[in-house]
MILO-56983 format. One record per residue (C-alpha): residue in one letter; x, y, z; residue number from 1. Coordinates in steps of 0.1 Angstrom, whole numbers, plus 2048, in hexadecimal, padded with zeros to 3 digits. Example, Ala and Ser with C-alpha at 12.3 -4.5 7.8 and 13.67 -1.06 7.14 Angstrom:
% residues 2
{"A", {87B, 7D3, 84E}, 1}
{"S", {889, 7F5, 847}, 2}
//
This chain:
% residues 183
{"M", {E13, 856, 530}, 1}
{"E", {E29, 873, 53B}, 2}
{"L", {E47, 86D, 551}, 3}
{"I", {E42, 883, 570}, 4}
{"K", {E5E, 878, 587}, 5}
{"E", {E7D, 862, 58A}, 6}
{"F", {E8B, 856, 5AB}, 7}
{"R", {EAF, 84C, 5AF}, 8}
{"N", {EC6, 840, 5CB}, 9}
{"S", {ED4, 863, 5CF}, 10}
{"D", {EB1, 870, 5D9}, 11}
{"F", {EB5, 85D, 5F9}, 12}
{"G", {ED9, 862, 601}, 13}
{"Y", {EE7, 843, 5F0}, 14}
{"D", {F01, 843, 5D4}, 15}
{"N", {EF3, 83E, 5B1}, 16}
{"I", {F03, 820, 5A0}, 17}
{"E", {F0D, 824, 57B}, 18}
{"N", {F09, 80D, 55E}, 19}
{"I", {EEE, 7F6, 56D}, 20}
{"D", {EDB, 7DD, 558}, 21}
{"Y", {EB9, 7E2, 569}, 22}
{"S", {E9E, 7C8, 568}, 23}
{"V", {E7C, 7D9, 563}, 24}
{"R", {E5D, 7D6, 578}, 25}
{"R", {E3D, 7E7, 56E}, 26}
{"A", {E23, 7F2, 587}, 27}
{"A", {E02, 805, 588}, 28}
{"R", {DF7, 81C, 5A5}, 29}
{"C", {DD8, 830, 5AC}, 30}
{"V", {DCC, 84C, 5C3}, 31}
{"V", {DA9, 83D, 5CB}, 32}
{"V", {D8F, 856, 5D6}, 33}
{"R", {D6E, 84E, 5E7}, 34}
{"D", {D4E, 862, 5E4}, 35}
{"D", {D56, 873, 605}, 36}
{"G", {D77, 87F, 5F7}, 37}
{"K", {D8D, 868, 60C}, 38}
{"L", {DAA, 855, 5FC}, 39}
{"A", {DB4, 831, 600}, 40}
{"I", {DD5, 831, 611}, 41}
{"L", {DE9, 813, 61B}, 42}
{"H", {DFD, 817, 63C}, 43}
{"A", {E1A, 7FF, 63B}, 44}
{"K", {E22, 804, 660}, 45}
{"N", {E3F, 7EC, 662}, 46}
{"I", {E53, 7FE, 647}, 47}
{"G", {E49, 821, 652}, 48}
{"I", {E35, 82E, 634}, 49}
{"H", {E13, 835, 625}, 50}
{"K", {E0C, 82C, 601}, 51}
{"I", {DF1, 82D, 5E7}, 52}
{"P", {DE3, 80C, 5D9}, 53}
{"G", {DF3, 7FB, 5BC}, 54}
{"G", {E0F, 7E3, 5B4}, 55}
{"G", {E21, 7CE, 59B}, 56}
{"L", {E12, 7C4, 57A}, 57}
{"D", {E14, 7A0, 56F}, 58}
{"E", {E27, 797, 54F}, 59}
{"G", {E13, 7A3, 531}, 60}
{"E", {DF7, 7B1, 547}, 61}
{"D", {DE5, 7D0, 53B}, 62}
{"I", {DEB, 7EE, 551}, 63}
{"I", {DC7, 7F6, 559}, 64}
{"D", {DBE, 7D1, 55F}, 65}
{"G", {DDC, 7CE, 576}, 66}
{"L", {DD2, 7EE, 588}, 67}
{"K", {DAF, 7E2, 58E}, 68}
{"R", {DBC, 7C1, 59C}, 69}
{"E", {DD4, 7D3, 5B3}, 70}
{"L", {DB9, 7EB, 5BF}, 71}
{"M", {DA2, 7CE, 5C7}, 72}
{"E", {DBD, 7BC, 5DA}, 73}
{"E", {DCA, 7D9, 5EE}, 74}
{"S", {DAA, 7ED, 5F5}, 75}
{"G", {D8C, 7DA, 5E9}, 76}
{"S", {D85, 7F7, 5D2}, 77}
{"V", {D74, 7F6, 5B0}, 78}
{"V", {D7F, 813, 59A}, 79}
{"E", {D74, 813, 575}, 80}
{"E", {D80, 835, 568}, 81}
{"F", {DA4, 841, 56D}, 82}
{"E", {DB6, 862, 566}, 83}
{"E", {DDB, 862, 560}, 84}
{"L", {DF2, 872, 57A}, 85}
{"G", {E12, 867, 567}, 86}
{"M", {E2E, 84E, 568}, 87}
{"T", {E4A, 84B, 581}, 88}
{"I", {E6A, 838, 57E}, 89}
{"E", {E7E, 82B, 59C}, 90}
{"Y", {EA2, 821, 596}, 91}
{"R", {EA9, 80A, 5B3}, 92}
{"D", {ECE, 805, 5AD}, 93}
{"D", {ED4, 7EE, 5CB}, 94}
{"I", {EBE, 7D3, 5BB}, 95}
{"K", {EC3, 7DC, 597}, 96}
{"K", {E9E, 7E3, 592}, 97}
{"K", {E8D, 7FE, 57E}, 98}
{"L", {E69, 802, 58A}, 99}
{"I", {E52, 813, 572}, 100}
{"S", {E31, 81E, 582}, 101}
{"Y", {E13, 828, 56E}, 102}
{"C", {DFF, 840, 585}, 103}
{"F", {DDB, 849, 585}, 104}
{"Y", {DBF, 857, 59A}, 105}
{"G", {D9A, 84B, 59A}, 106}
{"K", {D7A, 84B, 5AD}, 107}
{"E", {D6F, 82C, 5BF}, 108}
{"I", {D4D, 820, 5B2}, 109}
{"D", {D4A, 802, 5C9}, 110}
{"N", {D5C, 7F1, 5E5}, 111}
{"V", {D58, 7CB, 5E5}, 112}
{"G", {D6C, 7C0, 603}, 113}
{"I", {D89, 7C2, 619}, 114}
{"P", {DAD, 7C3, 60C}, 115}
{"S", {DBF, 7A3, 604}, 116}
{"F", {DE3, 7A9, 60C}, 117}
{"T", {E01, 794, 602}, 118}
{"E", {E17, 783, 61C}, 119}
{"K", {E31, 79E, 616}, 120}
{"E", {E17, 7BA, 61B}, 121}
{"I", {E0B, 7AA, 63B}, 122}
{"K", {E2F, 7A8, 648}, 123}
{"Q", {E33, 7CD, 63F}, 124}
{"G", {E14, 7D5, 654}, 125}
{"F", {DFD, 7E1, 639}, 126}
{"Y", {DDB, 7ED, 642}, 127}
{"L", {DC2, 803, 62F}, 128}
{"E", {DB8, 825, 63A}, 129}
{"W", {DA0, 83E, 62A}, 130}
{"L", {DAF, 861, 62F}, 131}
{"S", {DAA, 884, 622}, 132}
{"L", {DC3, 890, 609}, 133}
{"D", {DD2, 8A8, 622}, 134}
{"D", {DD5, 88D, 63C}, 135}
{"A", {DE5, 875, 624}, 136}
{"I", {DFF, 88E, 61A}, 137}
{"K", {E06, 899, 63D}, 138}
{"L", {E0B, 875, 64A}, 139}
{"S", {E20, 86C, 62C}, 140}
{"E", {E36, 88A, 632}, 141}
{"K", {E3D, 87D, 655}, 142}
{"D", {E45, 859, 64A}, 143}
{"K", {E65, 84A, 656}, 144}
{"P", {E6E, 82E, 63C}, 145}
{"T", {E81, 812, 64C}, 146}
{"D", {E93, 805, 62D}, 147}
{"Y", {EA0, 80C, 60A}, 148}
{"H", {E80, 800, 5F8}, 149}
{"A", {E69, 813, 610}, 150}
{"E", {E7C, 833, 609}, 151}
{"F", {E74, 830, 5E4}, 152}
{"M", {E50, 826, 5EA}, 153}
{"G", {E49, 841, 603}, 154}
{"A", {E59, 85D, 5EE}, 155}
{"R", {E47, 851, 5CF}, 156}
{"D", {E25, 850, 5DE}, 157}
{"L", {E28, 871, 5F1}, 158}
{"F", {E32, 880, 5CF}, 159}
{"L", {E13, 871, 5BF}, 160}
{"L", {DFC, 87E, 5DB}, 161}
{"K", {E0A, 8A1, 5D6}, 162}
{"K", {E06, 89D, 5B0}, 163}
{"Y", {DE2, 893, 5B5}, 164}
{"A", {DDD, 8B1, 5CC}, 165}
{"Q", {DEB, 8C8, 5B1}, 166}
{"R", {DD3, 8B8, 598}, 167}
{"V", {DB5, 8BD, 5AF}, 168}
{"S", {DBF, 8E1, 5B7}, 169}
{"S", {DC4, 8E9, 592}, 170}
{"L", {DA2, 8DA, 589}, 171}
{"A", {D90, 8ED, 5A5}, 172}
{"H", {DA1, 90D, 599}, 173}
{"R", {D95, 908, 575}, 174}
{"I", {D72, 901, 581}, 175}
{"M", {D72, 920, 597}, 176}
{"N", {D7F, 936, 57A}, 177}
{"N", {D66, 928, 562}, 178}
{"S", {D48, 92D, 57A}, 179}
{"S", {D53, 951, 581}, 180}
{"V", {D55, 959, 55B}, 181}
{"K", {D32, 94B, 555}, 182}
{"K", {D1F, 963, 56C}, 183}
//
């Protein structure tokens, strides 16, 4: 998977720390799209951000299996086919963690229930919203992260929403060009 963005302390006004022996955490994330074009967006109101569904992979867990599990837990969504957006890496120097996120987009084919948030997510005020792409980006641009980790999460997921918007725009452009050629 292509590396599309790295996030570092300096992106948020903190000093980068040199020569860190990072522990690695792997995660999978997905822009989930319903038939009506709306996206699954998690509003974490107590930490001041909006984010896309996804999270940490268990030790040895397959990326897609872990992603499907996370989507079910956080949105109740069933997605079977995924397209790659790319990989992001966050260097969270303050906790000596390197977070590698495998990022996708996909169409929801079923919704089997309500989200099942962890205690931490409940404390962070998570709730699921279904928003247009434009609204999701606008709200994310206005976010006011309340802590170090929220700054990384908010910036990462805003970047991913914009990357998805570019992908959709590029696809629409190709379709329009192909249809105008085949008159």
